[in-house]
C-alpha positions in Angstrom: -60.5 -26.6 -93.0 -57.2 -24.9 -92.3 -54.5 -25.6 -89.7 -51.4 -23.8 -88.8 -48.1 -25.6 -88.4 -45.0 -24.1 -86.7 -42.0 -24.3 -89.0 -38.9 -22.7 -87.5 -40.0 -19.4 -86.0 -43.1 -18.9 -88.2 -46.5 -20.6 -88.6 -47.5 -21.8 -92.0 -51.1 -22.3 -93.0 -52.3 -25.4 -94.8 -55.7 -26.3 -96.2 -57.1 -29.8 -95.4 -59.7 -31.1 -97.8 -61.4 -33.4 -95.1 -64.3 -32.5 -92.9 -63.0 -34.9 -90.2 -59.7 -36.7 -89.9 -56.8 -37.3 -87.5 -54.0 -34.8 -87.4 -51.6 -37.5 -88.5 -53.6 -38.2 -91.6 -53.7 -34.5 -92.3 -49.9 -34.3 -92.0 -49.4 -37.1 -94.4 -51.8 -35.5 -96.8 -49.8 -32.2 -96.7 -46.5 -34.1 -97.2 -47.9 -36.1 -100.1 -49.8 -33.3 -102.0 -48.7 -29.9 -100.7 -45.2 -29.8 -99.3 -42.9 -32.8 -99.3 -40.4 -31.1 -97.0 -42.8 -31.1 -94.0 -41.1 -33.2 -91.3 -42.8 -35.0 -88.4 -42.4 -38.3 -86.6 -44.8 -41.2 -86.6 -44.7 -45.0 -86.5 -47.6 -47.2 -85.3 -50.5 -44.9 -86.1 -52.4 -46.6 -83.3 -51.6 -44.6 -80.2 -49.1 -47.2 -79.0 -45.6 -46.0 -79.8 -45.9 -42.3 -78.8 -43.6 -41.2 -81.7 -46.2 -38.7 -83.1 -46.6 -36.6 -79.9 -47.0 -32.8 -80.7 -48.7 -29.8 -79.2 -52.1 -28.7 -80.5 -53.4 -25.3 -79.3 -50.9 -25.5 -76.4 -51.7 -29.0 -75.3 -49.8 -32.2 -75.9 -51.6 -34.9 -78.0 -50.8 -37.9 -80.2 -51.3 -36.9 -83.8 -52.6 -40.3 -84.7 -55.5 -40.0 -82.1 -56.3 -36.3 -82.3 -59.2 -35.2 -84.6 -58.3 -31.8 -86.1 -60.6 -28.8 -86.0 -60.5 -25.7 -88.2 -57.8 -23.2 -87.0 -55.8 -25.7 -85.0 -52.3 -24.6 -84.2 -49.7 -27.3 -84.3 -46.2 -27.1 -82.6 -43.4 -29.5 -81.7 -43.0 -30.6 -78.1 -41.4 -28.1 -75.7 -38.0 -28.5 -74.0 -36.8 -30.8 -76.9 -34.3 -29.9 -79.6 -36.3 -29.4 -82.7 -34.7 -31.2 -85.6 -37.1 -29.8 -88.2 -40.7 -28.7 -88.1 -42.5 -31.0 -85.7 -39.8 -33.6 -85.4 -37.8 -33.4 -82.1 -34.8 -35.2 -80.6 -35.6 -37.2 -77.4 -32.4 -38.1 -75.7 -34.0 -37.0 -72.4 -35.9 -40.3 -72.3 -32.9 -42.6 -71.9 -31.1 -40.0 -69.6 -34.1 -39.6 -67.3 -34.8 -43.4 -67.1 -31.1 -43.9 -66.1 -31.3 -41.2 -63.5 -34.4 -42.7 -62.0 -33.0 -46.2 -62.1 -36.1 -47.4 -63.9 -35.3 -51.1 -63.9 -35.0 -54.0 -61.5 -31.6 -53.3 -60.0 -31.2 -56.0 -57.4 -33.3 -59.0 -58.4 -34.7 -61.5 -56.0 -36.6 -64.7 -56.9 -40.3 -64.1 -56.2 -43.3 -65.7 -57.7 -45.5 -63.1 -59.5 -49.2 -63.6 -59.0 -52.1 -62.1 -61.0 -52.7 -59.4 -58.3 -49.0 -58.4 -58.5 -49.4 -57.8 -62.2 -52.5 -55.7 -61.6 -50.5 -53.4 -59.3 -48.0 -52.8 -62.0 -50.4 -52.6 -64.9 -51.2 -48.9 -65.2 -47.6 -47.6 -64.7 -46.4 -50.3 -67.2 -48.7 -48.7 -69.8 -46.3 -45.7 -70.2 -45.3 -45.4 -73.9 -42.6 -42.8 -73.3 -44.2 -40.3 -75.7 -42.6 -37.4 -73.7 -45.9 -35.5 -73.6 -45.7 -35.1 -69.8 -42.2 -33.8 -70.2 -43.4 -31.1 -72.6 -46.4 -30.2 -70.4 -44.4 -29.8 -67.2 -44.0 -26.1 -66.2 -41.0 -26.8 -64.0 -38.6 -27.2 -66.9 -39.0 -23.5 -67.6 -37.0 -22.7 -64.4 -35.2 -26.0 -63.7 -34.0 -28.0 -66.8 -32.5 -30.6 -64.5 -35.8 -31.6 -63.0 -36.5 -35.3 -63.4 -39.0 -36.0 -66.1 -42.6 -37.0 -65.0 -42.5 -40.3 -66.9 -39.3 -41.2 -65.0 -41.3 -41.0 -61.7 -43.9 -43.3 -63.1 -41.3 -45.8 -64.3 -39.5 -45.6 -60.9 -42.7 -46.2 -59.1 -43.5 -49.2 -61.3 -40.3 -50.9 -60.4 -40.6 -49.8 -56.7 -43.9 -51.8 -56.6 -42.3 -54.8 -58.2 -41.9 -57.5 -55.5 -38.8 -58.8 -57.3 -36.9 -55.6 -56.6 -34.7 -56.1 -53.6 -33.0 -52.7 -53.3 -36.0 -50.4 -53.0 -33.9 -47.7 -51.2 -31.8 -47.4 -54.3 -34.9 -46.4 -56.2 -35.9 -43.9 -53.6 -32.4 -42.4 -53.4 -32.4 -41.7 -57.1 -35.4 -39.4 -57.1 -34.5 -37.0 -54.4 -32.2 -34.4 -56.1 -34.2 -32.3 -58.6 -36.9 -34.8 -58.1 -39.9 -35.8 -56.1 -40.0 -32.8 -53.7 -39.5 -30.3 -56.5 -42.8 -31.1 -58.2 -45.5 -28.5 -57.8 -48.3 -31.1 -58.1 -50.0 -29.0 -60.7 -51.2 -32.2 -62.5 -50.4 -31.0 -66.0 -48.5 -34.3 -66.6 -51.6 -36.4 -65.7 -53.8 -34.3 -67.8 -52.0 -34.9 -71.1 -51.0 -38.5 -70.6 -52.5 -40.5 -73.5 -52.5 -43.6 -71.4 -54.4 -41.9 -68.6 -51.7 -42.6 -66.1 -52.1 -40.4 -63.0 -48.5 -39.3 -62.7 -49.3 -36.7 -60.0 -50.6 -39.6 -57.9 -47.4 -41.6 -58.6 -45.4 -38.7 -57.4 -47.5 -38.4 -54.2 -47.0 -42.1 -53.6 -43.3 -41.7 -54.1 -43.2 -38.9 -51.5 -44.8 -41.3 -49.1 -42.3 -44.0 -49.8 -39.5 -41.5 -49.5 -40.7 -40.6 -46.0 -40.4 -44.3 -45.0 -36.7 -44.1 -45.9 -36.1 -41.0 -43.8 -36.5 -38.3 -46.5 -38.7 -35.3 -46.2 -39.6 -32.1 -48.1 -36.4 -29.9 -47.9 -38.6 -26.8 -48.3 -40.1 -27.6 -44.9 -37.0 -26.3 -43.2 -37.3 -23.0 -45.1 -40.8 -22.3 -43.8 -41.3 -19.5 -41.3 -43.7 -20.7 -38.6 -43.2 -17.6 -36.5 -46.1 -15.9 -38.3 -48.6 -18.6 -37.3 
């Protein structure tokens, strides 16, 4: 089978001598036997680290999990600085987590029960692969929008009973944040951990309302036509 890999501004075609294999194995085969200059990122090869995230046929996937098909088109993640070929720089991860205050800021001593862990379990599964960032259409018009994974991390710590200053968490996601999301669900669709980020954002909107925040677009609506 043949796959197309974006290299710079052009797509280069490569022949893969396997009937069925993962994209990551195909990339390693190309690098070993066809073109040693092919550059991509990978680490665990088990769908845990998120380093190998790329776009296949316009959708974000983990190369170590995706099974290639003939004619697949492979590209680097969007909205990231491409270092070379499929390898991108991801400084946005740390910057967005900092903006969202994705940690326990004001700690209080609380006993954590099994049911508390269950509440945090799904959001804690985020591997920061940045697939949701690449899939989000808002970045085309607003590069300052808070990354979807940052909402999930914010919500994870908002749910943590040891967090004393929950308002600080909510305050951090208002500007270019929770109300700017279009709720298209693209982030949830591509998450390799099956985290429903759209749901997390909806929950954060509800929590924001408890602290006196509301959708700023509401004031711009014209109700005279109703």
